[in-house]
C-alpha positions in Angstrom: 0.0 0.0 0.0 1.3 3.5 -1.0 -0.4 6.8 -0.1 0.0 10.0 -2.1 -1.3 13.5 -1.5 -3.0 14.7 -4.7 -4.9 17.4 -6.5 -5.6 20.9 -5.1 -3.5 20.6 -2.0 -0.4 19.9 -4.1 -1.3 22.6 -6.6 -1.9 25.3 -4.0 1.3 24.3 -2.1 3.3 24.8 -5.3 1.7 28.2 -5.8 2.5 29.2 -2.3 -1.2 29.4 -1.3 -2.8 28.3 1.9 -3.9 24.6 1.8 -7.3 24.1 3.4 -8.0 20.4 2.6 -5.8 17.5 1.6 -7.0 14.6 -0.4 -5.1 11.3 -0.8 -5.0 8.4 -3.2 -4.2 5.0 -2.0 -2.5 2.6 -4.4 -2.3 -1.2 -4.0 -5.0 -1.6 -1.4 -8.5 -3.1 -1.1 -11.5 -1.8 0.7 -11.1 -4.6 3.3 -7.6 -3.5 4.1 -8.7 0.1 4.6 -11.4 -1.0 7.0 -8.9 -3.2 8.9 -6.8 -0.1 9.5 -9.7 1.8 10.9 -10.7 4.0 7.9 -14.4 4.8 7.7 -16.1 4.3 4.3 -18.0 7.3 2.9 -18.0 6.8 -0.9 -21.1 5.9 -2.8 -19.9 5.4 -6.3 -16.3 4.3 -5.5 -14.4 3.5 -2.3 -13.5 6.7 -0.4 -12.6 6.6 3.3 -12.1 9.0 6.1 -8.9 8.7 8.2 -9.7 7.6 11.7 -7.8 10.5 13.3 -7.6 13.4 10.8 -10.9 12.6 9.0 -9.2 13.6 5.7 -10.4 11.7 2.5 -8.5 8.7 1.2 -9.7 7.3 -2.1 -8.5 4.1 -3.7 -6.8 4.6 -7.0 -9.3 4.2 -9.8 -10.0 4.5 -13.5 -13.3 5.4 -15.1 -15.1 4.7 -18.3 -17.8 6.8 -20.0 -21.1 4.9 -20.2 -23.7 7.7 -20.9 -24.1 11.4 -21.7 -23.6 13.9 -18.9 -21.5 13.8 -15.8 -23.3 10.9 -14.1 -22.7 8.5 -16.9 -19.4 6.9 -15.6 -18.4 3.4 -14.6 -15.5 3.3 -12.0 -13.0 0.6 -11.5 -10.9 0.2 -8.4 -8.4 -2.5 -7.7 -4.9 -2.9 -6.2 -3.5 -3.1 -9.7 -4.6 0.5 -10.6 -1.5 2.6 -10.7 -1.1 6.2 -9.5 -0.4 7.4 -13.1 -3.7 5.8 -14.2 -5.6 7.6 -11.5 -3.9 10.9 -12.3 -4.8 10.4 -16.0 -8.5 10.7 -15.3 -8.2 14.1 -13.8 -9.3 17.3 -15.5 -6.3 19.6 -15.7 -2.5 19.1 -15.6 -2.2 21.4 -12.6 -4.6 19.1 -10.7 -2.8 15.9 -11.8 0.2 16.3 -9.6 0.9 13.9 -6.6 3.3 14.0 -3.7 4.6 11.0 -1.8 5.3 10.6 1.9 8.9 11.9 1.4 7.7 15.0 -0.4 8.7 13.8 -3.9 6.5 15.1 -6.7 5.0 12.7 -9.3 4.0 14.8 -12.2 3.5 12.7 -15.4 1.6 15.4 -17.3 4.0 18.3 -16.5 1.5 20.2 -14.5 4.2 22.0 -12.5 5.4 23.7 -15.8 1.8 24.8 -16.5 1.6 26.2 -13.1 4.7 28.3 -13.6 3.4 29.4 -17.0 -0.1 30.2 -15.8 -1.8 27.8 -18.2 -5.0 25.7 -17.8 -4.4 22.6 -19.9 -6.5 19.4 -20.0 -4.8 16.1 -19.2 -6.2 14.1 -22.1 -9.2 13.4 -24.3 -11.2 12.0 -21.4 -11.7 15.6 -20.4 -14.5 15.8 -23.0 -16.5 13.1 -21.2 -17.5 15.3 -18.3 -19.2 18.7 -19.1 -18.7 19.9 -15.5 -15.1 20.4 -16.5 -16.0 23.3 -18.8 -17.3 25.1 -15.7 -14.4 24.1 -13.6 -11.8 25.4 -16.1 -13.7 28.8 -16.2 -13.8 28.9 -12.4 -10.0 28.2 -12.2 -9.5 31.0 -14.7 -11.3 33.3 -12.3 -9.4 32.1 -9.3 -5.9 32.1 -10.7 -6.1 34.5 -13.6 -4.5 31.7 -15.8 -5.1 31.6 -19.6 -6.7 28.5 -21.1 -4.5 26.5 -23.5 -5.7 26.8 -27.1 -6.2 23.1 -27.4 -8.2 23.0 -24.2 -10.4 25.9 -25.3 -11.0 24.2 -28.7 -12.0 21.0 -26.9 -14.4 23.0 -24.6 -15.9 24.7 -27.7 -16.5 21.3 -29.4 -18.2 20.0 -26.2 -20.5 23.0 -26.2 -21.2 22.7 -29.9 -22.0 19.0 -29.7 -24.5 19.4 -26.9 -22.5 17.8 -24.1 -22.9 20.9 -22.0 -26.7 20.6 -22.3 -26.6 17.6 -19.9 -25.5 19.9 -17.0 -28.2 20.1 -14.4 -29.3 23.4 -12.9 -28.0 22.7 -9.4 -24.5 21.9 -10.6 -24.3 25.0 -12.9 -25.4 27.2 -10.0 -22.9 25.5 -7.7 -20.0 26.2 -10.0 -21.2 29.7 -10.9 -21.6 30.6 -7.2 -18.0 29.4 -6.5 -16.7 31.3 -9.6 -18.4 34.5 -8.5 -16.6 34.3 -5.2 -13.2 34.3 -6.8 -11.0 37.3 -7.1 -11.8 38.1 -10.7 -15.2 36.5 -11.5 -15.5 38.2 -14.9 -12.9 35.7 -16.1 -15.3 32.8 -15.6 -17.9 34.4 -17.8 -15.4 35.4 -20.3 -14.1 31.9 -20.7 -17.6 30.4 -20.9 -18.5 33.0 -23.5 -15.4 32.3 -25.5 -16.0 28.6 -25.8 -19.7 28.9 -26.5 -20.9 27.3 -23.2 -22.4 30.5 -21.8 -25.1 30.5 -24.5 -26.0 26.9 -23.7 -26.2 27.1 -19.9 -26.9 30.8 -19.2 -28.3 32.4 -22.4 -29.6 35.4 -20.4 -26.0 36.4 -19.5 -24.8 35.5 -23.0 -27.3 38.0 -24.4 -25.3 40.8 -22.7 -22.7 40.5 -25.5 -25.2 41.7 -28.0 -24.2 45.1 -26.7 -20.5 45.0 -26.0 -20.5 48.1 -24.0 -23.2 46.6 -21.7 -21.1 43.4 -21.4 -18.0 45.4 -20.5 -20.0 47.4 -17.9 -21.4 44.2 -16.4 -18.0 42.5 -16.1 -16.5 45.7 -14.7 -19.2 46.0 -12.1 -18.9 42.3 -11.2 -15.1 42.6 -10.6 -15.7 45.8 -8.6 -18.2 44.0 -6.5 -15.7 41.3 -5.8 -13.5 43.9 -4.3 -16.2 45.7 -2.4 -18.3 42.9 -1.0 -17.6 39.3 0.0 -21.3 38.2 0.0 -22.5 36.0 -2.8 -25.9 37.7 -3.1 -24.3 41.1 -3.7 -22.1 39.7 -6.4 -25.0 38.0 -8.2 -26.9 41.3 -7.9 -24.0 43.3 -9.4 -24.1 40.9 -12.4 -27.9 41.1 -12.7 -28.1 44.9 -12.5 -27.8 45.4 -16.3 -30.2 42.6 -17.1 -33.9 43.0 -17.8 -36.0 41.8 -14.8 -37.6 39.2 -17.0 -34.2 37.9 -17.9 -33.2 37.7 -14.2 -36.4 35.8 -13.5 -35.6 33.4 -16.3 -32.0 32.9 -15.2 -33.0 32.5 -11.5 -35.5 29.8 -12.5 -33.2 28.1 -14.9 -30.4 27.8 -12.2 -32.8 27.3 -9.3 -31.1 30.1 -7.4 -31.5 30.3 -3.6 -34.2 32.8 -2.6 -31.8 35.3 -1.2 -29.7 35.5 -4.4 -32.8 35.5 -6.6 -34.6 38.3 -4.7 -31.6 40.6 -4.5 -30.9 40.1 -8.2 -34.4 41.0 -9.1 -34.2 44.1 -6.9 -30.9 45.1 -8.7 -32.5 44.6 -12.1 -35.5 46.7 -11.2 -34.0 49.4 -9.0 -30.2 49.2 -9.3 -30.2 52.3 -11.6 -32.2 54.3 -9.1 -29.8 53.4 -6.3 -26.8 54.4 -8.5 -28.5 57.7 -9.2 -29.4 58.3 -5.5 -27.2 61.3 -5.3 -29.7 63.1 -7.6 -33.0 61.7 -6.1 -35.4 63.9 -4.3 -36.7 63.1 -0.8 -39.9 61.7 -2.3 -38.0 59.5 -4.8 -35.8 58.2 -2.0 -38.8 57.4 0.1 -40.4 55.5 -2.8 -37.2 53.5 -3.3 -37.2 52.5 0.4 -40.9 51.5 0.1 -40.5 49.3 -2.9 -37.4 47.6 -1.6 -39.0 47.0 1.8 -36.1 48.8 3.5 -38.0 49.4 6.7 -38.3 45.7 7.5 -35.1 44.5 5.6 -32.5 47.2 5.9 -29.6 44.7 5.5 -31.0 43.6 2.2 -31.0 47.3 1.1 -27.4 47.5 2.1 -26.5 44.6 -0.2 -28.5 46.2 -3.0 -26.6 49.5 -2.5 -23.3 47.6 -2.5 -24.1 45.8 -5.7 -25.5 48.8 -7.4 -22.7 51.2 -6.6 -19.8 48.8 -7.2 -17.3 50.6 -9.3 -19.4 53.7 -9.6 -17.5 57.0 -9.5 -20.4 58.6 -7.7 -20.7 55.8 -5.2 -19.6 58.1 -2.4 -22.2 60.8 -2.7 -25.0 58.4 -3.6 -24.2 56.1 -0.7 -24.0 59.0 1.8 -27.4 60.4 0.6 -29.0 57.0 0.9 -27.5 56.3 4.3 -28.5 59.7 5.6 -32.1 59.4 4.3 -32.5 55.9 5.7 -31.1 56.7 9.1 -33.5 59.7 9.4 -36.5 57.6 8.5 -35.4 55.0 11.0 -35.8 57.5 13.8 -39.5 57.4 13.4 -41.2 55.4 16.1 -43.9 53.5 14.2 -45.1 51.8 17.4 -45.8 55.1 19.1 -47.7 56.3 16.1 -49.8 53.1 16.1 -50.8 53.7 19.7 -52.2 57.2 18.8 -54.0 56.2 15.6 -57.4 54.6 15.2 -57.2 52.5 12.0 -54.5 50.6 10.2 -54.9 53.0 7.2 -54.4 56.0 9.4 -51.4 54.4 11.0 -49.8 53.7 7.7 -50.5 57.2 6.4 -49.0 58.9 9.5 -45.9 56.7 9.6 -45.3 57.4 5.9 -45.7 61.1 6.4 -43.4 61.2 9.4 -40.7 59.2 7.5 -40.9 61.4 4.5 -40.7 64.6 6.6 -37.6 63.1 8.4 -36.0 62.4 5.1 -36.6 65.9 3.8 -35.1 67.4 6.9 -32.0 65.2 6.7 -31.4 66.2 3.1 -31.9 69.9 3.9 -29.4 69.6 6.7 -26.7 68.0 4.6 
């Protein structure tokens, strides 16, 4: 039995990045031998085990064979005679197909270390085309590392999109990879790579339509990267991307990807009211009050803060607009709706008096600035 550290941990260590999780491949062992040593089985499709002390994942070396379209259509083979090189050969990119033994020696049959130094994302072999999720992963790695995609890999990804392999991706997996890509340091790279290989039109046509107006596409990508600097919340980054989309397109995209409610709702607000937020420096007290009303800012002020962050990402007038919004909302928040309710007879009267008081407070706050 031989054990090797593989994949992302080795890659990130070579890049000088923090290593969060380590995965291991076990060569020359059977499931029974792993159990005898106290490992706990967790794998459903193939033998994966948790270390009894560290709880890190140890997978038996395996090969795989494509049996059907999509990323579920695989048949796995594990046995003591499967070599480390065979296991590494099934991986997606050369930078993820590097192993390290117990003495720290690198095993790099596909020259992934050279691609790491050159900043290149290159597929290991033709089996890459058997799993459409790898298109999304390459785009996500481009967003994380800023690496370029090797021409031959981009050509293979384009062929996969053209022949319909990407159509087999299920909504949940697309959303999972998109969400992870949006949280990278330069999320625009993910969309750019997907657009370049033709996959964006297949899995997220609403976003692909932005490129019908190249100025709009550039603005969307600029705002997205600016939001990555300004806000570390996924919902705000989704909203920054959605701001330049039509609300109907956002509804379609959210439904297609089965977005979580918080991301969907904020994206719709950004599509409907993002421009108003961006222009807040010029809005009147009445217009600011209406904006707070339609965005339910009284009950959900934190959501409004996310909307503001998404809408003002990268905006030159973000300072004045944000100050005006903050001042108006803070003034309105000083109104004691409960006290007004005690002194009013009907719900309609309560609502009218609270609204009047909030608007008056906003006007005064703006006059005092």
